[in-house]
N, C-alpha and C positions, 0 to 999 in steps of 0.2 A: 464801694464802687464797683469792683469786680463782681460782687453777689448781684448788683442790680442789673448789670450787663447780661450776667448769667440768667438771671430771672426773665429779662426781655426777650433773649434769645429762645429760652424754652417756650415761653408764652407763644412766639411767633411759630416756632416750629409745631405746637400744638392746633393753632390755627389751620396752618397749611394741611395738617394731616386730617383736619375736620372736613375741610374743602374737599381735599382728595375723597375721603370717605363718603361724603354725601354725594359728589359727582358720580361715583362707581355705583352707589345704592340706586340711583337714579336712572342708570342706564339699563336697557333691555337686555336680554338674556345673552343676545349675540354681541352685545357691546358696541353696535353701529349706531344707534340713536340713544338720546337722554330720555327719560320718561316722558317729559314734557313734549319733545318732537315727536314721539312716538304717539301719544294722546291726541296732538294735534293734527298729524298726519290721517289717524282715524276719523277724527271729526270731519276732516276735509273731503273725506271719500263717500260717494252715494253709489248704492247698488241698485240696479235695476234689471228686471227679468227680461231675458232676451226672448222676443216673439218667436216660437217655433217654426213660424212660417216665414221668418227672415233667413234667406239663404245667401245673402250678400256677405261672405266671408272678406276678411282683409288682414294683411300681416299684422295690423294693430291688435287684433284679437288675441294674439300670443301674450300680450302684456295687460290687456284690459278685461279679458274673460275669465272666469273663474274654473281653471281645470283640475281644481283639486282632487275630485273624484277620480279622474284618470291617474294622477300622480300615485294615489294610495293603491289604486286596483291594479297598476301594472309594475309597482316597484318590486313584488315578490318574484317577477319573471323577468328581470334584467336591471338596468341601471340607468338613472338620470344623469345627463350631462350638461352643464351650462356652456353655451357657446354665443358667439356674436352672430347676428342675422347672416353676415356674409360668409360665415363658415359654412353656411348651409345652402348656399346659392341665393339667398336673398339680399335685398338692398338695405343698406342700414336706414332706419326712419326713427322720427320722434315717436314716443310711446303715448304721447298725449291725444286723448280723443274727445271732441266736444260732441255732446248729445243731449238731447231733452228726455225728461222723464221725471218721474217722482222718486224721492230718495227712499232708499230701503235700509233695513237693517243689516249691517256687516256681519257676515257668518264669522263666529269666534274661531273656526280653523284657519282664517286667515290673518289671525293677528300676528304670527310669527313671520310670515311673509311680508306683511306691511311693515315690521320693525326694521328690516334690511332692504326695503324698497328702493329707496333712494341710491343705496350703493349697487344694486342690481340693475340700474337703469340701462336700457338698451340690450340687456341679455336676455336669451330665450332659452327653454329648457327643453331637450330633446330625449327619446328613449331609445336606448340601444338593447335589443333582445338579447337574452342569454342563448349561448349556443345549444342548450337543453332544448330550445324549441327548434332547432335545424332538423332539416330533413335532406336526404340526399337521394338522387335517382342511381347513383354509382355505389355498390357496396365498397365499403373499406376507404372510402374517401373521407377527408376530414369534413365534418359538418360546418357548413357556412350557411347562415340564416339568410333566406330571400323572402321576401312577402308575396303573399297570393300563391303559394304553393301547396301548403299543408293543409288541404282541403278538397272541396269540389265545387263545381258550378251548378246551380240550381235556377231552374225556369221558374220565375214568379211573377206577380202582377205588377211589380217594380222593376221588371227586366231580369238580367243575369244578376243573380246575388252570389257573392263567395261565401259559402259555408265553410267557416275554419274548424279546424279540429281541436283547438284549444280556446278557454274563455278568453284568455288575453288578446289572441288573435282575431277574435271575432268582434273585439273592440276597435282594433287597430285596422281592420279590413273594411271598416264602414265609416270611420271618421280620420280626418288628418290627411297628411301627405306624407311621402318617403323620399329621402335623398340618400344616394349611395356614395359614401365617402371613401376614397382609395385607401385609407388608413384605418378609419374607424367601422367601415363596413356600413350595412343599412341602418339609418337612423329615423325613428319616427317623429313627425312634427305635428304636435296635438292640432285639432280643428272641432268646430262646434255642429258642422251641419252633416247630418247622416246621407249615406248614400249606399246602394247596393254593393258598390265596389268603386273605389277611386282608382281607376285604371285607365290605360290608353289601349286601343285595340289596332291591329292590324292582321291582314290575311292575305293569302293566296288560294288557289283552287282546292290545295291539298292540307295546307296548315293554317292554323289560328294561333295569334300570339297576343300578349298582353304584358303590361309593365305598369308598375306604379307610377302615379302622378307626382310630379315633384312640388315643393314649395312654391307659392305665389301664383298657382293655376287655379282659377276661381271662375265661377259662373258669370259671363258677361253676355247681356241681351239673349239670355235663354241657351246660350252655349258655352262650353268650355273654352276659356283662352287657349291659344295655341302653346304647345310646350315641345322642347327639343330634349329627346330622351335617348342615350346611349343604345346601340345594337345588344350590347352585351347585358341590358337590364330587362329584356324581353324573356318570358318564359314561352316556349314554342312546342305545341303537340298537333299531331295529326287530329283532323276533325273528328275522326271516328271514335278517338278517346277523349274528347273534350269533357263530356258529362260523367266519366268516370270516376268513382272515388279515389282519394289519393292521386289527384291529378299530376302531383310530382313525379311520380312513377314514370311518366309518358314523355317528360321533357327531352326534347331532341334538338341538338343544335347542327346536325349533319345532313345532308342528303344521302342517299344511296351509294352515289359515286365518291363520297368522303369529302365533297365540298362543303364547306361552311354556309349555313343558312344565313343570309343578310337580310334582316327585317326590313331595313330601308327599302328593299326592291319589292316588298308587299303594299298591298292596296291599303289606304287607311279606312276605318270603320268608323260611322257615328257611335260614340259612347254616351256620355252622361248628357241629356237633354232635359229641358223644363216641359213638363206636361200638365197643364192645367193645376200649376203649383207644385207639382210633384216630381223629384228627381227620378227619372227612368234611365236604366242602363241598357242600352240597346245591344250593343256588340254584334256577333254573328247571328245570321238569320237563323231562327228556330227552325223553319220548316227545312231549311237545308241540313241542318243539324240532325234532326230527326230522321230525315231520309238516308243519311250516311250511317247514323247510328243503328238505324234497324229495328228500334224499339220505342213504344211509347213513352214520351217525356212528361211526366205530370206538373201541372201549373200549381204553385204553392203561393198560399195567400200571406202576405205579409202583415203584422199587427203590432202594435207599439206598446211597450211596458217601461214605466220609470224607472222600477227598481231592477238592478242587475241580477237579483236572486230570482226575479220571475221570468227570466228567459228560459224558453223551452220550445222544443220543436214536436210537434204532435200530428201524425196525419198529414194532412194538406195544409196545415197552418204553423208559420214560424213566428213567436212572440219574440221580438228583437227589441235590443235595449236602445232607448232613446230617452236620455235623462234631460231634465231642465238645466239652462245655464243662466248666469248673472254676469252682467258686463258692469264694470266700476269706472266711475269718473271722478275727477278732482274738481271741487268747487272753484278752488283758487288757481286753477289750470296748471298746477305744478306737475312735473314730470312724476310716474310712478309704476310700480309694477306689481301687481297682485297675485303674479304666478310664482310660487316657489315650492319645489317639493321639501319634504322633509328631510331627505337624505338625497345628495347628489354629488357629482365629482365637478370641483369648482373649474374655472376658465384655466387657471394656472396648471391644476393638474391634469387636463386632458384638453391640450389646445389643438383642436382638429383643424385640417387644412382645407381649403377650397375644394369643392368637388371637381373642378378643371385643371388640378395641377399635375395630374398624370400625362405625361407627353406624349404626343401622337406617335413619336419614333418608336417609342417602347411599345404603345399599343399594337403597331402595325408588325413589330418584330414578334410579338407573341402571338398574333394572329397566323402569322405564316407558319410558326413553329406547330401551332394546334392543327391547322389544315394539313399539314407533311404527315404528323402523326396519325391524324384520321384516315389518310387514304392508305397507309401502310396497313394499319389495323383493319381497315375494310377489306382490302384483298385477302388478307388472312382469313377473316371471318366468313368470306363466301366460300372458300374451299371447305372449311370444316361443317359449314351448313348443308352441304349437298347431301341429300338422302342417297339410299341404295339404289333408288329408281333415277337418279340423276336430277330430281326436282329440287328447287330452293324452298326451304321451309320457313315459315313465319314463327318465330320462337313464342310470341305471345298467345297465338291460338293454336298452335300445333297444326295448321294446314298449309298446303302449298298453294301455289297460285292457281290451281285448278279447283280449289275448295277441297282436296283430299286430305284425310286426316293422316297426321304424322304418328306411325304406329311405334317409334324407336322409343325404348325404354327412357333414354337420358333426355329428359324434358329441359334440361340446363344448358347455359351457354357455354361456349369453349371455355370460359374462365371459371366454370363451376358455380357461378351466380345464378339466383332465381331470376326468371325473366320480369323485371320490375320496371320495364320501360325506360331504362337508362339510355345514355347516349349511344353505348354499344348496340343494344336490341333496338334502340330506336332507328338504326339504319337498316333493319331487317324487313323493309318494306316490301310487299308483293310486286313481282314484276309484271 
């Protein structure tokens, strides 16, 4: 009797072990779905090529459009982070999208992403640049990455084009949007529509400023939808330095008297507009910039290439990267997410906060502190910058306010740094 019970128990254990083993073998590599679920999900998705003339972006693109090429291209220059839409200032939404079109073959590169698509529903992936890409206008300061600084503004047949100094930034300067998170810093949100630069413009008589457009800002009725951008997100330069190479060197947040420049007091400029089905970045008037700059500003022609390796800049032609995109839909209307980088920090590993969590009280306190320090530094610099003839000299060009050349041997500022257009030398405006 005991032998029979033991035999039955062992048989039952063997059956249970076989079931567990079979179930494990049928699961996908990440263990989220069984092989049957995986294959079923694959069969229920259709791929449709996105018309290159379709510029009607939406939040849903973040989960239904294949951005795998961007994921792989940018991975060596930063890290991808999994976040919820509300963490980057977007509204939570369904990832389901209904659309018409012929089904296409699903790229094999998406299979890993599809395996865990049901678990990542509602999540999006943003790119955090490496600090190695950061440039500063103040020598010795800790590198902090800021979009649309490491490069120059170029006059093109598409308007003002931001020519970045690195391949990674060339991509992120012309696709997607940016959000400045108090804890994580600047994060790039992928997008599929190309533009000369996704920025907002403001100016006064002397300065021009620009800031990255935030997520959920799209083209509506041939104009960009309105956006609220923090004053601190703008890069500010004098118009005479606007088209200089390495424009970050001329970033200046303070007037000559030491007061902080408030971009909200500037006038808004028309930025991205649709002209004959083409996005044009207007920005500051080319005639005004040319007059202030005092030199001819060549017109560059923009031409498109599909392969990133074909990007090049020759003479008056820029061959820029414009890949094709695919959008996916579910035939049975199930929710899905086709986008997932090969390597990323999961939501629990990097739980970023909403962009508006920094208190207004803390911001105002820091603003007053900056203004006080700037006024004290400015008075000190005024005394040191006086020449033997009593004139005030501009450290950038070595001339006084009468155009006379500064013959002094010391061409550096009072802190021993070269004239790189930092906040300090940005105050040395001619009287």
